[in-house]
N, C-alpha and C positions, 0 to 999 in steps of 0.2 A: 551506869552499870559497872560494877567492879571488874577490873581486868582479870581474865582467867590466867592464873599463875601456872597451873599444872596442865597436864595433857588432856584431861577430860573435864567437862563442866559438871557442876553439882546440880542435880535436879531433885526436887521434892514432889512426891505424888501423895496427896492426902486421899484416903479411901483407896489406896493402891492394891489392897487385897480383894477388892470387889470385882464384879463382872467386867466392867469396862476398864477400871483402873489396873487390873492385873495384865490385861492385854497391852495397855500403855507401857507398863513396866517391862514387858517382854521386848518391846521395840527400843525403848530408851536405853536399856542396859547394854545394848550393842555398841553404843557410842558415848554413853554418859556414866557418871557415878550416880546411882539412883538411891534415894532415901524414900522408902515406902512406909507410910504411916497409916495405921488402921487399928481399930479396936474390936473387930469381928462382930459387930452388932448384927449386920446383915451380909457379912462376907465370910470367906472361908480361908483357912490356912492352906488348904490343898491347892488354891489358885496360884500360890507363890512359892510353894515348897521346892519346886524345881529350880528356883532362882537363888535360894539361900546359900548354896556353895559358891556362888559367883562372887569374887572379891570386889566387884563393882556394884554390889547390891547389899543394902542393909535394911532390915526390917525393924521398925520401932512400934511397939504395942502401946498406943496412946490414943486418948480421946481428944480430938482437936478442939472441942469446946473448952478444954482446959489449956492454959498457956503452956508453952514448952520452950526451953532454951536448948537449942541444938548443939551449941558449943560445949555444953556441960556433959554431954552424953559420951561415955568412954568408947562405945562402939563406933562413934563417928570421928574419932581422932584421926583415923587413916585418911579421911576425906578432907582434913584440914579446913574445916568450915570457918574457923576464926580468921584465917588468912584469905581463903578463896571466896568465901561466902556461898550464896545459893544463886545460881544464874536463872533458873526457871522454876515455877511452881504450877503444877496442874492440880486444881482443887476439885475433888469429886466427893469428899466425905459427907455423906448424908444417908440415914437409913432409908432403904427403898423396898422393904418387904411388904407386898400387898397383904399377905396372910397375917402378919404381925403388926399391921399399921397402927392399930389403936394402942397397943401396949408400948409402941415406940414413939408415941406422940410427943412426949416431953423431950426425948432425945432428938427428935426431928426439929423441934423448936430451937433447941440449943445449937444444933448443927447449922441451921439457917440464919443464926444470929451471931452468937459468940464464936462458933466454929469458923465462920467466914471472917470475922474480925481478927481472930488469932492468926489465921493463914495470911491475911492481908498485912498484918503487923510484921510478920516475918519478911514479906516482900518489901515493905518499907525499910526495914533494917538493912537489908542486903541489896536493895535496888533491883530486885528480881523482876523478870517478866512474869505476869500472872494470868493464867487462863482459868476462867471459872466455867464449870459445867452446869449450866442452867437446864431448864426443861420446857417442853411444849405446854406444860400445865399452866404456865403464866398467862396463856391466852384464854383459859377457861374451857369448859366442855363444848363439844361440837354443837349440841342442840341450842346453846345460847349464842353461837357465832356462825350459824349456817349461812346467813346472808352475806358474810364476808368472803365466801369461797376459800380458796387456798390462802393461808394466812401469810401476809408480809410482815417483816420485822417491825415496821412502824405502826402496826395495828395494836391498839391499846388493850383489846381483849375484854371479856366480861366473865367475872367469876364471883362467887359468894365468899367473901373474906371471913365469914362466921360459920361456914359449913363444917361438917364433921371432919373433912380432910383438909381444912384450910392451913393447918400447921405445915403441910407440905406445899400446897399450891401457892398460898399467899406468902409462905416462907421463902419460896423460890423468887418471888417478885421482890421481897425485901432484900434478899441476898444480892440481887442485881443492883438495887439502889445503893447498897453499901459499896459494891465494887466500883460503880460509876462515881460515887462520891470520893472514894480514895483516889481514883484517877484524877479528879479535879483538885482535891486538897493537897495531894502529895506528888502530883505530876508523875504518877506511877503508870508504867506501861501495862495496862490491863486489857483483857479480851474476854468476851462473853459469847459462848456458843449455846444455843438452845437445842437440846437433843430431843428428837422425836423417837417414837418407839423403836428400840434397838434390840437385837437378839443375837444369839450365837453360843458357842461353847462357854462353859463355866457359869451359866445362869443357875440360880438355886432351884433345886428340885422340891416338890411338895410345898410350894410357896405361893400358890395361886397365880403364878406367872404362866401365861397360856402356852407358849411353845414348848418349854421343857416339860410341863405337865402333860401336854398332848403326847409328846414322844414317849414319856414314861408309861402312860396309859397304853399306848400301842405295844410297847415292849412287854407289857404284862397282859396283853390281849383283853384290855378293859375298854369301856366306852370313853370317848373323849367328851368332857363336859365343858360346854361353852356357857359362861355366865352372861347370857343375853339371848337375843333371838336371831333368826336367820339373817337379818339385815345388819347385825353388828359388824362393823368394818373398821379397818385401821390401815396405816402404812407401816412398813417393816424395813429397817435398815440393818444390814449385817455389820457386826461389831468392827471388822477390819476397816470398813469404809468410814465409820465414825472416828476411829483412831487416826486414819489418814487425814481426815478433816482437822482434827486437833493439831497435828503437826503443821499442816499448811497454815492454819490460823496463827499459831504461836510464832511462826517465822514470817508473818506478813505484817504490813503496816496497819492492817485493819484492827479496829477495836470491837466491832460488833455493837449490839447483839446480831448474831447471824444464825439462821435456821440450818440445822443439819439433820437430814432424814430423807426418806423416800417420799416423793410426791404422788406415788401410785396408790390408789385406794383399793384395798383387797378385803373381801369378806372373810371373817374369821373361819367360817364354815369351809371355805375353799382352802384355807391353810390346813385345816384339819384333814381334808380329803387328800392333799398332797402328802402329808405325813403318813396317813394310812397306806397310801400307795408305796412310798419309799421304804416303809418298814415291813410291808407285806402282811400287815395285821388285818387280815380279811374278816376276823371275828369282831373287830372293834367298830363301833358305830358312833355317830355324833348325837349327843344329847344336849338339850338346852335347859338351863336353870336360871333362877332369878339372879339379877346382877348383884354384885357385891360392891362395897363402898369404893374400892380402888379400881373397879372395872368401869372406868369412864371412857366413853367414846370421844376421842380427842380430834381436833381439827387437823387438816392436812397442811403441810408446809408449802409455801412458795419458796423455791430454792434458786430463784434468779440470781440473787446476790452471791450465793455460794458458787454457782456455775461461772458467772461473769467476772466477779471481783476476786474470788479465791481460787478459781480454776479447779473446783471440786464438783464431783457428782458421784452418786452411788453406782458401783460397777458390778457388784455381786448380785446375781439374780436371786429371786426368792427361792426357787427350787434348789439351786446350788448351795445357797446358804443353809437351807434346811437339811440338805444331805450332810454338810459338815457338822451341823449341830447334832443330828441323829448319830453320826459316827462317834462323836465325843461322848454322848450319853450312853451309847452301847458299850464303849470301852470302860467307862466308869462303873457301869452295872456289872460287867464281867469281873472287873477288879474287886469290887465289893464282895462278889460271890467267892472269888478266889481267897480273899483275906478271911472270910467267914469260915 
């Protein structure tokens, strides 16, 4: 790893304007010089606009599936990348919109192949530590893996690599293969964390993502639509817990993959009822509709390795996390009304 010449280390966050990426940037900029790279396919400029005046934060509008020379960018001269290099890379760039999944299929393929390669090539050039954000989808849907119980990291999983959503699911598996291969070929310090369902402020509205759409429906006194039946369940990890896990993994000798998420199984209908209670939307009811392509019931994680080897566990309760998410969406809704 190159010697850090200056007072703060340089950190690259790909997909940094996204839901989880922007929360990472918030914490990293307190101690680092942060290069946030995004192209807003499924993210938003509003997630990072509060960071733009910070001299230790630079945003680059770029598609990571295209190569990039950081040293040639005039806005990065103040970070002296040619001399100091990049010490850490957090790689999150990949389209994640359930509503626009089909139209983003090609971009998803490129992100999970060329995008990962380009990010890894930057890590090789500068000897950066590299943390790849993978997903629980690598294990396959719950109905194909029910006999396995809570999924351990060494479980191979079962999924259809030719399904309509394989560009994301199988793409995430291939991305892990690429990260692992770079680790072996170039002796690169790589880490893989498999994120299970995560929620919190800055999730996209009207994007078929359950929790923000539930909150928005309640604020509009509309019914909450669950794309599934009464038995549809999942685990939910608050975003600050996921960010904490990322920092712990980056600064540990572990390489992963390591499961990061809640191991508590919660019915989606119960989540809806909590949101109705917390918003006071007494006129809102829960309605069930046919499942959509991206509404897959995923397995639950076994987080023994995270607890014992990483010293991590989720600490934000579901109700408290939902309260924070509701507060954020209420504020945004009021701001939009004010601007209008």
